[in-house]
N, C-alpha and C positions, 0 to 999 in steps of 0.2 A: 565432561559434552558441551562443543560447537552451540554455538544462535546458529535459530536463525536469520534472515537475512534477506529486507527485500529490498531492491534495486527501481528504482520510481523509473522507466520506458515514457508513461504521453501520462498527461493532467488531459484531462475531461470538466470545463464547467457548466454540464446542462440546467435550465435554472428550474426545471420540476422535478428537478434531484434533492433528495436531503442533503449531500453534503458533496466536493467533489472526489471524480473517478479518476483511482491513480491506476493504472495496467501498469502492473512489475515481473522480475525476475526471484522470485524465490530461489534461497543458495541455503544449504542444508539441513532439508527438512524440507515442508511442507504443512503450513498451517492449518488444526483441527479444527479449529475456534476462530472469533473473532478476538486479532493476535493485543497486545500489550509490549507496543512499539517508543527504541529513542532517535530521533536523528542524532546519525550519527557523529555529523558534525558539528555543532551545536550541545549536543544533551534534550534536548528540549523534547517531552512527551508526545509522541504522536497519536490521537486522541481519534481512536478511528473504529466507527460505526456500526462497519459490519464487512463482510467480505460477499460479493456480490456469486452469481447467480454464471457458469462457464457459457461462451461465447461458440461459437467458431470457429476467431480469428486465437480465444485463450485453450480452446482443449487441442488445437494444432502447435498452439506453441508453445505451452503448458509454464504460461502467463498466468499471473494470477489478479483478481479488479479485486484493493480496497472501497468500501466509501466514506470518503475523512473527514470530518467540520468543517465548514467552512475558515473556522474561525485559526487555521495552521496553517491557511491558504498562503505566508510565507515559506514553509516547507516546503509541499506541493509541489514539487519542481521538477524535472524529467534532470536521471544525473546524479536524484538524492538516493541515498545507501539510509538503512533506519534499519535495528537491530531488537528482536524479538530481547524481554526484558528477560 
């Protein structure tokens, strides 16, 4: 079985939110709960706090919104690829 991957398309740091907002595209399926992800380049764990509600944009584009711990800011960058464990 091929693991689900998440490609980071955009990142937002909204101070009132509990974490960084990562908007991205999934490959090989969709998440059905809060995923456990690893950064493909470094192998480090990405601490996902939650999956955010779809917006009109993400409904149109098929993108997914993840809320990620600010401690992982070095890994939450446009172009990163994360793979589900």
